C-alpha positions, 0 to 999 in steps of 0.5 A: 314598643311604646312611642317616646311621647306615650305611656302604657299602664298594664293592670290585672283584675277588677281592681285594676292593680298596676303590674307594669308601666312603661319605663318613661313614667319617671318623666311624670315624676314617679319612681317606677318601683312605686307604681307596681301594685298600686290601684289605677286610681292612685295614678290617674286620680278619682275624677279620671277613674270615674270618667274612664268607668263611666265612658267606656271601661264596661264596653272596652272588651268590644269597643277598645278605641274610645278615648278620653282625656285623663290627667296624670303626673305628680306635681309640676309633672301633671299633664293631660293625656288622651287615654285608650282602654283595652281589656284582654281577659284578666288584663287591662291596658291603658295607653296614654298620649299627650292630649291635644285640646280642641273646642270639643273638649269644652263640651265634655 
């Protein structure tokens, strides 16, 4: 089960096509039905996707607990989350929790 403050995105394939999201995505301004079959970039944006790829997607099969800040949400619902990316076979999972800012964020 997903914690009430967290979000999950399930993707398939190398293009990271979204196949499932947690039901609470509506709190971020999305209609749940619009998210399925989207590419991840359409949800998290180009900058966050580049950061994901650069930081740890290539290593997620053996280093799944690396986390990075990711912006997500529509309009006034846009927020920063801490994202954890996992790969299991052809499936990818992005877990997101509200990001707590620290002095370390200023150096990334």
